[in-house]
LODOKE-153130 format. One line per 2 residues: number of its first residue (from 1); for each residue z, y, x of C-alpha. Coordinates in Angstrom, 2 decimals, always signed. Each point is the difference from the previous one (the first is absolute). Last residue first. Layout:
N
NUM = Z/Y/X ~ ...
END
This chain:
82
82 = -37.55/-13.06/+43.88 ~ +2.78/+2.45/+0.18
80 = -0.80/+3.58/+1.83 ~ +1.39/+1.17/+3.39
78 = +2.11/+2.84/+0.92 ~ +0.03/+1.08/+3.41
76 = -0.56/+3.87/-0.47 ~ -3.06/-0.57/+0.58
74 = -1.29/-2.19/-2.49 ~ +1.59/+1.89/-2.75
72 = -1.84/+2.94/+1.21 ~ -1.87/+0.25/-3.56
70 = -3.45/+1.76/-0.82 ~ +0.06/+2.98/-2.16
68 = +2.35/+2.20/-1.69 ~ +4.01/-0.54/+0.83
66 = -0.15/+3.39/+2.00 ~ +2.52/-1.29/+2.95
64 = +0.25/+3.03/+2.12 ~ +0.23/+0.87/+3.73
62 = +1.46/+3.10/+2.01 ~ -0.97/+2.67/+1.78
60 = +1.69/+3.30/-0.31 ~ -2.38/+2.95/+0.85
58 = +1.90/+2.55/-1.57 ~ -2.27/+1.72/-2.49
56 = -3.14/-2.25/+0.79 ~ +1.88/-3.12/-0.86
54 = -1.08/-3.00/+1.83 ~ -0.50/-3.11/-1.59
52 = -0.63/-3.98/+0.49 ~ -0.77/-2.02/-3.15
50 = +0.81/-3.84/-0.88 ~ -1.81/-0.99/-2.84
48 = -3.09/-1.59/+2.21 ~ +0.85/+0.82/+3.72
46 = -0.48/+4.14/-0.39 ~ -0.66/+3.15/+2.29
44 = +0.71/+3.13/+0.72 ~ -0.09/+1.53/-3.29
42 = +0.93/+3.57/+0.26 ~ +2.24/+1.07/-3.05
40 = -0.66/+1.96/-2.83 ~ +2.47/+2.60/-1.24
38 = -2.02/+2.92/+0.24 ~ -3.31/-0.37/-2.39
36 = +2.55/-2.32/-2.67 ~ -1.75/-3.12/-1.26
34 = +2.40/-0.41/-2.78 ~ +3.14/-1.73/-0.79
32 = +1.46/+2.77/-2.10 ~ +2.20/+0.89/+1.90
30 = -2.54/+0.52/+3.03 ~ -1.58/+2.26/-2.32
28 = +2.54/+2.09/-1.22 ~ +1.32/+0.87/+4.05
26 = +3.67/+0.71/-0.23 ~ +0.62/-2.65/+2.92
24 = -3.17/-1.13/+1.55 ~ +0.83/+0.47/+3.80
22 = +3.23/-1.57/-0.39 ~ +0.35/-1.18/+3.80
20 = +0.49/-3.79/+1.60 ~ -0.72/-2.85/-2.82
18 = -3.36/+2.01/-1.20 ~ -1.23/-0.26/-3.00
16 = -3.75/-1.83/-0.19 ~ -3.31/+1.56/-0.67
14 = -2.12/-1.64/+2.57 ~ -2.84/+1.53/+1.92
12 = -2.55/-1.26/+2.42 ~ -2.89/+2.81/+0.13
10 = +2.60/+2.13/+1.51 ~ +0.22/-2.26/+2.76
8 = +3.09/-0.95/+2.17 ~ -1.16/-2.85/+2.11
6 = +1.23/+2.06/+3.27 ~ +3.58/+0.59/-1.31
4 = +1.19/+3.41/-0.72 ~ +2.19/+1.16/+2.52
2 = +3.76/-0.95/-0.39 ~ +2.81/+2.45/-0.88
END
């Protein structure tokens, strides 16, 4: 089990399912896609719409593409035709 990242701050949170553990199972608020007071993730940082998260339950760290906000198309080597 990893320790909490030094960037972990309870003031910066996200509500995304952890791909490592199933801590949200059986939670009525999470199943209804509401902001639950127990099953949030640390938002360590973000680059546009790409979120860098850590689960406080299992301390797993991962990235999540939210699809919201600034696009990262140019960061991935894709170029727009002009």
